[in-house]
mmJSON file of the N, C-alpha and C atoms, coordinates in Angstrom:
{"data_MODEL":{"atom_site":{
"group_PDB":["ATOM","ATOM","ATOM","ATOM","ATOM","ATOM","ATOM","ATOM","ATOM","ATOM","ATOM","ATOM","ATOM","ATOM","ATOM","ATOM","ATOM","ATOM","ATOM","ATOM","ATOM","ATOM","ATOM","ATOM","ATOM","ATOM","ATOM","ATOM","ATOM","ATOM","ATOM","ATOM","ATOM","ATOM","ATOM","ATOM","ATOM","ATOM","ATOM","ATOM","ATOM","ATOM","ATOM","ATOM","ATOM","ATOM","ATOM","ATOM","ATOM","ATOM","ATOM","ATOM","ATOM","ATOM","ATOM","ATOM","ATOM","ATOM","ATOM","ATOM","ATOM","ATOM","ATOM","ATOM","ATOM","ATOM","ATOM","ATOM","ATOM","ATOM","ATOM","ATOM","ATOM","ATOM","ATOM","ATOM","ATOM","ATOM","ATOM","ATOM","ATOM","ATOM","ATOM","ATOM","ATOM","ATOM","ATOM","ATOM","ATOM","ATOM","ATOM","ATOM","ATOM","ATOM","ATOM","ATOM","ATOM","ATOM","ATOM","ATOM","ATOM","ATOM","ATOM","ATOM","ATOM","ATOM","ATOM","ATOM","ATOM","ATOM","ATOM","ATOM","ATOM","ATOM","ATOM","ATOM","ATOM","ATOM","ATOM","ATOM","ATOM","ATOM","ATOM","ATOM","ATOM","ATOM","ATOM","ATOM","ATOM","ATOM","ATOM","ATOM","ATOM","ATOM","ATOM","ATOM","ATOM","ATOM","ATOM","ATOM","ATOM","ATOM","ATOM","ATOM","ATOM","ATOM","ATOM","ATOM","ATOM","ATOM","ATOM","ATOM","ATOM","ATOM","ATOM","ATOM","ATOM","ATOM","ATOM","ATOM","ATOM","ATOM","ATOM","ATOM","ATOM","ATOM","ATOM","ATOM","ATOM","ATOM","ATOM","ATOM","ATOM","ATOM","ATOM","ATOM","ATOM","ATOM","ATOM","ATOM","ATOM","ATOM","ATOM","ATOM","ATOM","ATOM","ATOM","ATOM","ATOM","ATOM","ATOM","ATOM","ATOM","ATOM","ATOM","ATOM","ATOM","ATOM","ATOM","ATOM","ATOM","ATOM","ATOM","ATOM","ATOM","ATOM","ATOM","ATOM","ATOM","ATOM","ATOM","ATOM","ATOM","ATOM","ATOM","ATOM","ATOM","ATOM","ATOM"],
"id":[1,2,3,4,5,6,7,8,9,10,11,12,13,14,15,16,17,18,19,20,21,22,23,24,25,26,27,28,29,30,31,32,33,34,35,36,37,38,39,40,41,42,43,44,45,46,47,48,49,50,51,52,53,54,55,56,57,58,59,60,61,62,63,64,65,66,67,68,69,70,71,72,73,74,75,76,77,78,79,80,81,82,83,84,85,86,87,88,89,90,91,92,93,94,95,96,97,98,99,100,101,102,103,104,105,106,107,108,109,110,111,112,113,114,115,116,117,118,119,120,121,122,123,124,125,126,127,128,129,130,131,132,133,134,135,136,137,138,139,140,141,142,143,144,145,146,147,148,149,150,151,152,153,154,155,156,157,158,159,160,161,162,163,164,165,166,167,168,169,170,171,172,173,174,175,176,177,178,179,180,181,182,183,184,185,186,187,188,189,190,191,192,193,194,195,196,197,198,199,200,201,202,203,204,205,206,207,208,209,210,211,212,213,214,215,216,217,218,219],
"type_symbol":["N","C","C","N","C","C","N","C","C","N","C","C","N","C","C","N","C","C","N","C","C","N","C","C","N","C","C","N","C","C","N","C","C","N","C","C","N","C","C","N","C","C","N","C","C","N","C","C","N","C","C","N","C","C","N","C","C","N","C","C","N","C","C","N","C","C","N","C","C","N","C","C","N","C","C","N","C","C","N","C","C","N","C","C","N","C","C","N","C","C","N","C","C","N","C","C","N","C","C","N","C","C","N","C","C","N","C","C","N","C","C","N","C","C","N","C","C","N","C","C","N","C","C","N","C","C","N","C","C","N","C","C","N","C","C","N","C","C","N","C","C","N","C","C","N","C","C","N","C","C","N","C","C","N","C","C","N","C","C","N","C","C","N","C","C","N","C","C","N","C","C","N","C","C","N","C","C","N","C","C","N","C","C","N","C","C","N","C","C","N","C","C","N","C","C","N","C","C","N","C","C","N","C","C","N","C","C","N","C","C","N","C","C","N","C","C","N","C","C"],
"label_atom_id":["N","CA","C","N","CA","C","N","CA","C","N","CA","C","N","CA","C","N","CA","C","N","CA","C","N","CA","C","N","CA","C","N","CA","C","N","CA","C","N","CA","C","N","CA","C","N","CA","C","N","CA","C","N","CA","C","N","CA","C","N","CA","C","N","CA","C","N","CA","C","N","CA","C","N","CA","C","N","CA","C","N","CA","C","N","CA","C","N","CA","C","N","CA","C","N","CA","C","N","CA","C","N","CA","C","N","CA","C","N","CA","C","N","CA","C","N","CA","C","N","CA","C","N","CA","C","N","CA","C","N","CA","C","N","CA","C","N","CA","C","N","CA","C","N","CA","C","N","CA","C","N","CA","C","N","CA","C","N","CA","C","N","CA","C","N","CA","C","N","CA","C","N","CA","C","N","CA","C","N","CA","C","N","CA","C","N","CA","C","N","CA","C","N","CA","C","N","CA","C","N","CA","C","N","CA","C","N","CA","C","N","CA","C","N","CA","C","N","CA","C","N","CA","C","N","CA","C","N","CA","C","N","CA","C","N","CA","C","N","CA","C","N","CA","C","N","CA","C","N","CA","C","N","CA","C"],
"label_alt_id":[null,null,null,null,null,null,null,null,null,null,null,null,null,null,null,null,null,null,null,null,null,null,null,null,null,null,null,null,null,null,null,null,null,null,null,null,null,null,null,null,null,null,null,null,null,null,null,null,null,null,null,null,null,null,null,null,null,null,null,null,null,null,null,null,null,null,null,null,null,null,null,null,null,null,null,null,null,null,null,null,null,null,null,null,null,null,null,null,null,null,null,null,null,null,null,null,null,null,null,null,null,null,null,null,null,null,null,null,null,null,null,null,null,null,null,null,null,null,null,null,null,null,null,null,null,null,null,null,null,null,null,null,null,null,null,null,null,null,null,null,null,null,null,null,null,null,null,null,null,null,null,null,null,null,null,null,null,null,null,null,null,null,null,null,null,null,null,null,null,null,null,null,null,null,null,null,null,null,null,null,null,null,null,null,null,null,null,null,null,null,null,null,null,null,null,null,null,null,null,null,null,null,null,null,null,null,null,null,null,null,null,null,null,null,null,null,null,null,null],
"label_comp_id":["MET","MET","MET","ARG","ARG","ARG","THR","THR","THR","LEU","LEU","LEU","ASN","ASN","ASN","GLN","GLN","GLN","CYS","CYS","CYS","LYS","LYS","LYS","PRO","PRO","PRO","ASN","ASN","ASN","GLU","GLU","GLU","THR","THR","THR","VAL","VAL","VAL","GLN","GLN","GLN","VAL","VAL","VAL","THR","THR","THR","LYS","LYS","LYS","ILE","ILE","ILE","ASN","ASN","ASN","GLY","GLY","GLY","SER","SER","SER","GLY","GLY","GLY","ALA","ALA","ALA","VAL","VAL","VAL","LYS","LYS","LYS","ARG","ARG","ARG","ARG","ARG","ARG","ILE","ILE","ILE","MET","MET","MET","ASP","ASP","ASP","MET","MET","MET","GLY","GLY","GLY","VAL","VAL","VAL","THR","THR","THR","LYS","LYS","LYS","GLY","GLY","GLY","VAL","VAL","VAL","GLU","GLU","GLU","ILE","ILE","ILE","PHE","PHE","PHE","VAL","VAL","VAL","ARG","ARG","ARG","LYS","LYS","LYS","ILE","ILE","ILE","ALA","ALA","ALA","PRO","PRO","PRO","LEU","LEU","LEU","GLY","GLY","GLY","ASP","ASP","ASP","PRO","PRO","PRO","MET","MET","MET","GLU","GLU","GLU","LEU","LEU","LEU","ASN","ASN","ASN","ILE","ILE","ILE","ARG","ARG","ARG","GLY","GLY","GLY","TYR","TYR","TYR","GLU","GLU","GLU","LEU","LEU","LEU","SER","SER","SER","LEU","LEU","LEU","ARG","ARG","ARG","LYS","LYS","LYS","ALA","ALA","ALA","ASP","ASP","ASP","ALA","ALA","ALA","ALA","ALA","ALA","ILE","ILE","ILE","ILE","ILE","ILE","GLU","GLU","GLU","VAL","VAL","VAL","ARG","ARG","ARG"],
"label_asym_id":["A","A","A","A","A","A","A","A","A","A","A","A","A","A","A","A","A","A","A","A","A","A","A","A","A","A","A","A","A","A","A","A","A","A","A","A","A","A","A","A","A","A","A","A","A","A","A","A","A","A","A","A","A","A","A","A","A","A","A","A","A","A","A","A","A","A","A","A","A","A","A","A","A","A","A","A","A","A","A","A","A","A","A","A","A","A","A","A","A","A","A","A","A","A","A","A","A","A","A","A","A","A","A","A","A","A","A","A","A","A","A","A","A","A","A","A","A","A","A","A","A","A","A","A","A","A","A","A","A","A","A","A","A","A","A","A","A","A","A","A","A","A","A","A","A","A","A","A","A","A","A","A","A","A","A","A","A","A","A","A","A","A","A","A","A","A","A","A","A","A","A","A","A","A","A","A","A","A","A","A","A","A","A","A","A","A","A","A","A","A","A","A","A","A","A","A","A","A","A","A","A","A","A","A","A","A","A","A","A","A","A","A","A","A","A","A","A","A","A"],
"label_entity_id":["1","1","1","1","1","1","1","1","1","1","1","1","1","1","1","1","1","1","1","1","1","1","1","1","1","1","1","1","1","1","1","1","1","1","1","1","1","1","1","1","1","1","1","1","1","1","1","1","1","1","1","1","1","1","1","1","1","1","1","1","1","1","1","1","1","1","1","1","1","1","1","1","1","1","1","1","1","1","1","1","1","1","1","1","1","1","1","1","1","1","1","1","1","1","1","1","1","1","1","1","1","1","1","1","1","1","1","1","1","1","1","1","1","1","1","1","1","1","1","1","1","1","1","1","1","1","1","1","1","1","1","1","1","1","1","1","1","1","1","1","1","1","1","1","1","1","1","1","1","1","1","1","1","1","1","1","1","1","1","1","1","1","1","1","1","1","1","1","1","1","1","1","1","1","1","1","1","1","1","1","1","1","1","1","1","1","1","1","1","1","1","1","1","1","1","1","1","1","1","1","1","1","1","1","1","1","1","1","1","1","1","1","1","1","1","1","1","1","1"],
"label_seq_id":[1,1,1,2,2,2,3,3,3,4,4,4,5,5,5,6,6,6,7,7,7,8,8,8,9,9,9,10,10,10,11,11,11,12,12,12,13,13,13,14,14,14,15,15,15,16,16,16,17,17,17,18,18,18,19,19,19,20,20,20,21,21,21,22,22,22,23,23,23,24,24,24,25,25,25,26,26,26,27,27,27,28,28,28,29,29,29,30,30,30,31,31,31,32,32,32,33,33,33,34,34,34,35,35,35,36,36,36,37,37,37,38,38,38,39,39,39,40,40,40,41,41,41,42,42,42,43,43,43,44,44,44,45,45,45,46,46,46,47,47,47,48,48,48,49,49,49,50,50,50,51,51,51,52,52,52,53,53,53,54,54,54,55,55,55,56,56,56,57,57,57,58,58,58,59,59,59,60,60,60,61,61,61,62,62,62,63,63,63,64,64,64,65,65,65,66,66,66,67,67,67,68,68,68,69,69,69,70,70,70,71,71,71,72,72,72,73,73,73],
"pdbx_PDB_ins_code":[null,null,null,null,null,null,null,null,null,null,null,null,null,null,null,null,null,null,null,null,null,null,null,null,null,null,null,null,null,null,null,null,null,null,null,null,null,null,null,null,null,null,null,null,null,null,null,null,null,null,null,null,null,null,null,null,null,null,null,null,null,null,null,null,null,null,null,null,null,null,null,null,null,null,null,null,null,null,null,null,null,null,null,null,null,null,null,null,null,null,null,null,null,null,null,null,null,null,null,null,null,null,null,null,null,null,null,null,null,null,null,null,null,null,null,null,null,null,null,null,null,null,null,null,null,null,null,null,null,null,null,null,null,null,null,null,null,null,null,null,null,null,null,null,null,null,null,null,null,null,null,null,null,null,null,null,null,null,null,null,null,null,null,null,null,null,null,null,null,null,null,null,null,null,null,null,null,null,null,null,null,null,null,null,null,null,null,null,null,null,null,null,null,null,null,null,null,null,null,null,null,null,null,null,null,null,null,null,null,null,null,null,null,null,null,null,null,null,null],
"Cartn_x":[7.117,6.15,5.853,5.376,5.712,4.709,3.677,2.588,2.987,2.271,2.514,2.14,1.165,0.588,1.726,2.811,4.114,5.212,5.049,6.304,5.986,7.369,7.714,7.773,7.585,7.748,8.892,9.03,10.43,10.785,10.231,10.524,9.963,10.877,10.624,10.552,8.958,8.596,8.451,8.316,8.083,6.924,5.909,4.536,4.981,4.593,4.799,3.606,2.34,1.099,0.149,-0.822,-2.028,-2.959,-3.41,-4.079,-5.825,-6.72,-7.869,-8.584,-9.812,-10.548,-11.803,-12.567,-13.54,-13.41,-14.364,-14.517,-12.965,-12.49,-11.607,-10.385,-9.913,-8.905,-8.795,-10.175,-10.363,-10.071,-10.902,-10.387,-9.083,-8.358,-6.647,-6.019,-6.233,-5.829,-5.836,-7.175,-7.481,-7.165,-6.604,-5.74,-4.236,-3.969,-2.696,-1.412,-2.084,-1.448,-1.322,-0.269,-0.385,1.152,1.19,2.154,3.598,4.928,5.651,5.958,5.178,4.924,5.767,6.35,7.31,6.375,6.284,5.465,6.569,6.705,7.177,6.404,6.48,5.543,6.317,5.41,5.625,5.391,4.312,4.045,2.624,2.523,1.17,0.625,-0.258,-1.274,-0.957,-0.929,-0.599,-1.428,-2.573,-3.172,-3.152,-2.3,-1.86,-3.074,-3.616,-4.399,-5.289,-5.189,-4.538,-3.124,-2.539,-0.929,-1.096,0.184,0.354,1.084,1.104,1.928,1.931,3.334,3.581,3.805,2.534,2.846,2.344,3.491,3.352,3.266,3.99,3.783,2.566,1.95,0.934,0.647,-0.195,0.018,-1.563,-1.585,-2.368,-2.746,-4.261,-4.222,-4.855,-4.17,-4.884,-4.92,-6.123,-6.528,-5.737,-5.131,-4.376,-4.818,-5.882,-6.777,-6.818,-6.727,-6.334,-4.734,-3.837,-2.581,-2.262,-3.204,-2.83,-2.693,-3.499,-3.584,-2.683,-1.683,-0.45,0.512,1.403,2.682,3.66,4.794,5.681,7.079,8.228,9.431,10.608],
"Cartn_y":[-10.999,-9.966,-10.188,-8.784,-8.772,-7.761,-8.127,-6.94,-6.253,-5.217,-4.419,-4.845,-6.046,-6.882,-7.515,-8.07,-8.632,-8.024,-6.626,-5.821,-5.563,-5.409,-5.46,-3.735,-3.809,-2.39,-1.777,-0.669,0.115,-0.062,-0.337,-0.883,0.14,0.979,1.577,0.733,0.74,0.317,1.323,0.885,1.765,1.051,2.031,1.031,0.858,-0.752,-0.623,-0.821,-1.441,-1.415,-1.723,-1.304,-1.899,-2.407,-3.63,-4.612,-4.221,-5.154,-4.952,-3.952,-3.636,-2.678,-2.132,-1.273,-0.603,-0.017,0.076,1.263,0.967,-0.345,-0.308,0.14,-0.039,0.51,1.934,2.313,4.092,4.482,3.972,4.394,4.571,3.298,3.411,4.5,4.734,5.779,7.024,7.137,8.512,8.848,7.888,8.027,8.391,8.468,8.75,7.722,6.426,5.222,5.193,5.461,5.54,5.043,4.772,3.863,4.866,4.352,5.202,5.783,5.735,6.466,5.591,6.547,5.335,5.38,4.034,4.088,3.555,4.141,3.734,3.028,1.706,0.768,1.213,2.187,2.434,1.336,0.824,-0.461,-1.178,-2.445,-3.172,-3.524,-3.242,-3.523,-5.081,-5.304,-6.604,-7.56,-7.63,-8.791,-8.776,-7.944,-8.008,-7.058,-6.41,-5.422,-4.486,-3.259,-2.731,-2.457,-1.887,-1.348,0.064,0.774,2.066,2.656,3.462,3.55,5.145,5.849,7.05,7.176,8.142,8.083,9.786,10.375,11.585,12.532,12.287,13.428,13.091,12.085,11.861,10.469,10.138,8.949,8.289,6.83,6.153,4.836,4.403,3.176,2.175,1.232,0.274,-0.851,-1.619,-3.212,-3.991,-4.96,-5.882,-6.417,-6.502,-6.902,-6.016,-4.758,-3.632,-3.742,-3.613,-3.816,-5.151,-5.887,-7.262,-6.598,-5.777,-5.645,-4.736,-4.119,-3.24,-3.856,-3.743,-4.799,-3.347,-3.936,-3.087,-3.88,-3.108,-3.583,-2.616],
"Cartn_z":[-8.377,-8.034,-6.441,-5.928,-4.474,-4.144,-3.49,-3.367,-1.741,-1.679,-0.448,0.68,0.573,2.052,2.735,1.645,2.199,2.869,2.778,3.178,4.949,5.543,6.702,7.285,8.416,8.971,8.546,8.595,8.56,6.976,6.084,4.988,3.673,2.709,1.588,0.406,-0.225,-1.332,-2.73,-3.919,-4.777,-5.402,-6.169,-6.617,-8.193,-8.813,-9.661,-10.885,-10.092,-10.503,-9.498,-9.975,-8.947,-9.871,-9.468,-10.144,-9.323,-9.8,-9.878,-10.64,-10.356,-11.477,-10.416,-11.167,-10.68,-9.668,-8.573,-7.738,-6.566,-6.096,-5.609,-5.771,-7.342,-7.9,-7.722,-7.988,-8.249,-6.715,-5.662,-4.232,-3.953,-4.139,-3.95,-4.578,-5.637,-6.545,-6.145,-5.825,-4.836,-3.83,-2.959,-1.867,-2.206,-3.517,-3.565,-3.994,-3.855,-4.459,-5.879,-6.412,-8.146,-8.183,-9.624,-10.125,-10.081,-9.323,-9.289,-7.94,-7.201,-5.853,-5.149,-3.732,-2.759,-1.556,-1.164,0.362,1.174,2.524,3.74,4.371,4.953,5.568,7.132,7.743,9.114,10.085,10.189,11.523,10.889,11.478,10.982,12.425,12.578,13.683,14.149,15.321,16.026,15.65,15.124,14.58,12.999,12.409,11.098,10.095,10.769,9.657,10.511,10.215,8.984,8.995,8.101,7.945,8.119,8.714,8.613,7.594,6.808,5.681,5.559,5.255,5.085,3.53,2.768,1.273,1.025,0.351,-0.068,0.833,2.5,3.125,4.084,4.306,5.03,5.398,6.47,6.959,6.504,5.719,5.56,6.206,6.505,7.317,5.89,5.454,4.321,4.838,4.637,5.175,4.094,4.59,3.973,2.994,2.763,1.558,0.37,0.799,-0.106,-0.709,0.315,0.022,-0.856,-0.911,-2.025,-3.301,-3.679,-5.096,-5.689,-4.631,-4.941,-5.279,-6.002,-6.619,-6.596,-5.482,-5.258,-5.653,-5.374,-5.621,-4.723],
"occupancy":[1.0,1.0,1.0,1.0,1.0,1.0,1.0,1.0,1.0,1.0,1.0,1.0,1.0,1.0,1.0,1.0,1.0,1.0,1.0,1.0,1.0,1.0,1.0,1.0,1.0,1.0,1.0,1.0,1.0,1.0,1.0,1.0,1.0,1.0,1.0,1.0,1.0,1.0,1.0,1.0,1.0,1.0,1.0,1.0,1.0,1.0,1.0,1.0,1.0,1.0,1.0,1.0,1.0,1.0,1.0,1.0,1.0,1.0,1.0,1.0,1.0,1.0,1.0,1.0,1.0,1.0,1.0,1.0,1.0,1.0,1.0,1.0,1.0,1.0,1.0,1.0,1.0,1.0,1.0,1.0,1.0,1.0,1.0,1.0,1.0,1.0,1.0,1.0,1.0,1.0,1.0,1.0,1.0,1.0,1.0,1.0,1.0,1.0,1.0,1.0,1.0,1.0,1.0,1.0,1.0,1.0,1.0,1.0,1.0,1.0,1.0,1.0,1.0,1.0,1.0,1.0,1.0,1.0,1.0,1.0,1.0,1.0,1.0,1.0,1.0,1.0,1.0,1.0,1.0,1.0,1.0,1.0,1.0,1.0,1.0,1.0,1.0,1.0,1.0,1.0,1.0,1.0,1.0,1.0,1.0,1.0,1.0,1.0,1.0,1.0,1.0,1.0,1.0,1.0,1.0,1.0,1.0,1.0,1.0,1.0,1.0,1.0,1.0,1.0,1.0,1.0,1.0,1.0,1.0,1.0,1.0,1.0,1.0,1.0,1.0,1.0,1.0,1.0,1.0,1.0,1.0,1.0,1.0,1.0,1.0,1.0,1.0,1.0,1.0,1.0,1.0,1.0,1.0,1.0,1.0,1.0,1.0,1.0,1.0,1.0,1.0,1.0,1.0,1.0,1.0,1.0,1.0,1.0,1.0,1.0,1.0,1.0,1.0,1.0,1.0,1.0,1.0,1.0,1.0],
"B_iso_or_equiv":[0.0,0.0,0.0,0.0,0.0,0.0,0.0,0.0,0.0,0.0,0.0,0.0,0.0,0.0,0.0,0.0,0.0,0.0,0.0,0.0,0.0,0.0,0.0,0.0,0.0,0.0,0.0,0.0,0.0,0.0,0.0,0.0,0.0,0.0,0.0,0.0,0.0,0.0,0.0,0.0,0.0,0.0,0.0,0.0,0.0,0.0,0.0,0.0,0.0,0.0,0.0,0.0,0.0,0.0,0.0,0.0,0.0,0.0,0.0,0.0,0.0,0.0,0.0,0.0,0.0,0.0,0.0,0.0,0.0,0.0,0.0,0.0,0.0,0.0,0.0,0.0,0.0,0.0,0.0,0.0,0.0,0.0,0.0,0.0,0.0,0.0,0.0,0.0,0.0,0.0,0.0,0.0,0.0,0.0,0.0,0.0,0.0,0.0,0.0,0.0,0.0,0.0,0.0,0.0,0.0,0.0,0.0,0.0,0.0,0.0,0.0,0.0,0.0,0.0,0.0,0.0,0.0,0.0,0.0,0.0,0.0,0.0,0.0,0.0,0.0,0.0,0.0,0.0,0.0,0.0,0.0,0.0,0.0,0.0,0.0,0.0,0.0,0.0,0.0,0.0,0.0,0.0,0.0,0.0,0.0,0.0,0.0,0.0,0.0,0.0,0.0,0.0,0.0,0.0,0.0,0.0,0.0,0.0,0.0,0.0,0.0,0.0,0.0,0.0,0.0,0.0,0.0,0.0,0.0,0.0,0.0,0.0,0.0,0.0,0.0,0.0,0.0,0.0,0.0,0.0,0.0,0.0,0.0,0.0,0.0,0.0,0.0,0.0,0.0,0.0,0.0,0.0,0.0,0.0,0.0,0.0,0.0,0.0,0.0,0.0,0.0,0.0,0.0,0.0,0.0,0.0,0.0,0.0,0.0,0.0,0.0,0.0,0.0,0.0,0.0,0.0,0.0,0.0,0.0],
"pdbx_formal_charge":[null,null,null,null,null,null,null,null,null,null,null,null,null,null,null,null,null,null,null,null,null,null,null,null,null,null,null,null,null,null,null,null,null,null,null,null,null,null,null,null,null,null,null,null,null,null,null,null,null,null,null,null,null,null,null,null,null,null,null,null,null,null,null,null,null,null,null,null,null,null,null,null,null,null,null,null,null,null,null,null,null,null,null,null,null,null,null,null,null,null,null,null,null,null,null,null,null,null,null,null,null,null,null,null,null,null,null,null,null,null,null,null,null,null,null,null,null,null,null,null,null,null,null,null,null,null,null,null,null,null,null,null,null,null,null,null,null,null,null,null,null,null,null,null,null,null,null,null,null,null,null,null,null,null,null,null,null,null,null,null,null,null,null,null,null,null,null,null,null,null,null,null,null,null,null,null,null,null,null,null,null,null,null,null,null,null,null,null,null,null,null,null,null,null,null,null,null,null,null,null,null,null,null,null,null,null,null,null,null,null,null,null,null,null,null,null,null,null,null],
"auth_seq_id":[1,1,1,2,2,2,3,3,3,4,4,4,5,5,5,6,6,6,7,7,7,8,8,8,9,9,9,10,10,10,11,11,11,12,12,12,13,13,13,14,14,14,15,15,15,16,16,16,17,17,17,18,18,18,19,19,19,20,20,20,21,21,21,22,22,22,23,23,23,24,24,24,25,25,25,26,26,26,27,27,27,28,28,28,29,29,29,30,30,30,31,31,31,32,32,32,33,33,33,34,34,34,35,35,35,36,36,36,37,37,37,38,38,38,39,39,39,40,40,40,41,41,41,42,42,42,43,43,43,44,44,44,45,45,45,46,46,46,47,47,47,48,48,48,49,49,49,50,50,50,51,51,51,52,52,52,53,53,53,54,54,54,55,55,55,56,56,56,57,57,57,58,58,58,59,59,59,60,60,60,61,61,61,62,62,62,63,63,63,64,64,64,65,65,65,66,66,66,67,67,67,68,68,68,69,69,69,70,70,70,71,71,71,72,72,72,73,73,73],
"auth_comp_id":["MET","MET","MET","ARG","ARG","ARG","THR","THR","THR","LEU","LEU","LEU","ASN","ASN","ASN","GLN","GLN","GLN","CYS","CYS","CYS","LYS","LYS","LYS","PRO","PRO","PRO","ASN","ASN","ASN","GLU","GLU","GLU","THR","THR","THR","VAL","VAL","VAL","GLN","GLN","GLN","VAL","VAL","VAL","THR","THR","THR","LYS","LYS","LYS","ILE","ILE","ILE","ASN","ASN","ASN","GLY","GLY","GLY","SER","SER","SER","GLY","GLY","GLY","ALA","ALA","ALA","VAL","VAL","VAL","LYS","LYS","LYS","ARG","ARG","ARG","ARG","ARG","ARG","ILE","ILE","ILE","MET","MET","MET","ASP","ASP","ASP","MET","MET","MET","GLY","GLY","GLY","VAL","VAL","VAL","THR","THR","THR","LYS","LYS","LYS","GLY","GLY","GLY","VAL","VAL","VAL","GLU","GLU","GLU","ILE","ILE","ILE","PHE","PHE","PHE","VAL","VAL","VAL","ARG","ARG","ARG","LYS","LYS","LYS","ILE","ILE","ILE","ALA","ALA","ALA","PRO","PRO","PRO","LEU","LEU","LEU","GLY","GLY","GLY","ASP","ASP","ASP","PRO","PRO","PRO","MET","MET","MET","GLU","GLU","GLU","LEU","LEU","LEU","ASN","ASN","ASN","ILE","ILE","ILE","ARG","ARG","ARG","GLY","GLY","GLY","TYR","TYR","TYR","GLU","GLU","GLU","LEU","LEU","LEU","SER","SER","SER","LEU","LEU","LEU","ARG","ARG","ARG","LYS","LYS","LYS","ALA","ALA","ALA","ASP","ASP","ASP","ALA","ALA","ALA","ALA","ALA","ALA","ILE","ILE","ILE","ILE","ILE","ILE","GLU","GLU","GLU","VAL","VAL","VAL","ARG","ARG","ARG"],
"auth_asym_id":["A","A","A","A","A","A","A","A","A","A","A","A","A","A","A","A","A","A","A","A","A","A","A","A","A","A","A","A","A","A","A","A","A","A","A","A","A","A","A","A","A","A","A","A","A","A","A","A","A","A","A","A","A","A","A","A","A","A","A","A","A","A","A","A","A","A","A","A","A","A","A","A","A","A","A","A","A","A","A","A","A","A","A","A","A","A","A","A","A","A","A","A","A","A","A","A","A","A","A","A","A","A","A","A","A","A","A","A","A","A","A","A","A","A","A","A","A","A","A","A","A","A","A","A","A","A","A","A","A","A","A","A","A","A","A","A","A","A","A","A","A","A","A","A","A","A","A","A","A","A","A","A","A","A","A","A","A","A","A","A","A","A","A","A","A","A","A","A","A","A","A","A","A","A","A","A","A","A","A","A","A","A","A","A","A","A","A","A","A","A","A","A","A","A","A","A","A","A","A","A","A","A","A","A","A","A","A","A","A","A","A","A","A","A","A","A","A","A","A"],
"auth_atom_id":["N","CA","C","N","CA","C","N","CA","C","N","CA","C","N","CA","C","N","CA","C","N","CA","C","N","CA","C","N","CA","C","N","CA","C","N","CA","C","N","CA","C","N","CA","C","N","CA","C","N","CA","C","N","CA","C","N","CA","C","N","CA","C","N","CA","C","N","CA","C","N","CA","C","N","CA","C","N","CA","C","N","CA","C","N","CA","C","N","CA","C","N","CA","C","N","CA","C","N","CA","C","N","CA","C","N","CA","C","N","CA","C","N","CA","C","N","CA","C","N","CA","C","N","CA","C","N","CA","C","N","CA","C","N","CA","C","N","CA","C","N","CA","C","N","CA","C","N","CA","C","N","CA","C","N","CA","C","N","CA","C","N","CA","C","N","CA","C","N","CA","C","N","CA","C","N","CA","C","N","CA","C","N","CA","C","N","CA","C","N","CA","C","N","CA","C","N","CA","C","N","CA","C","N","CA","C","N","CA","C","N","CA","C","N","CA","C","N","CA","C","N","CA","C","N","CA","C","N","CA","C","N","CA","C","N","CA","C","N","CA","C","N","CA","C","N","CA","C","N","CA","C","N","CA","C"],
"pdbx_PDB_model_num":[1,1,1,1,1,1,1,1,1,1,1,1,1,1,1,1,1,1,1,1,1,1,1,1,1,1,1,1,1,1,1,1,1,1,1,1,1,1,1,1,1,1,1,1,1,1,1,1,1,1,1,1,1,1,1,1,1,1,1,1,1,1,1,1,1,1,1,1,1,1,1,1,1,1,1,1,1,1,1,1,1,1,1,1,1,1,1,1,1,1,1,1,1,1,1,1,1,1,1,1,1,1,1,1,1,1,1,1,1,1,1,1,1,1,1,1,1,1,1,1,1,1,1,1,1,1,1,1,1,1,1,1,1,1,1,1,1,1,1,1,1,1,1,1,1,1,1,1,1,1,1,1,1,1,1,1,1,1,1,1,1,1,1,1,1,1,1,1,1,1,1,1,1,1,1,1,1,1,1,1,1,1,1,1,1,1,1,1,1,1,1,1,1,1,1,1,1,1,1,1,1,1,1,1,1,1,1,1,1,1,1,1,1,1,1,1,1,1,1]
}}}
């Protein structure tokens, strides 16, 4: 099992599962992160937080804590 926060810049991954529950999971899904979607890790901030992602044709900044609950392959 690998999570999104473990990915490196310029890597493309596919979401396999979103862990967690409640408002956090709903917020992530509302941003377009759902099972099966491809995510391109564009860059990571110098201090490691946040990550800049390309997903469904738009750019998304996501905190590492939120990325940790997204399983990818």
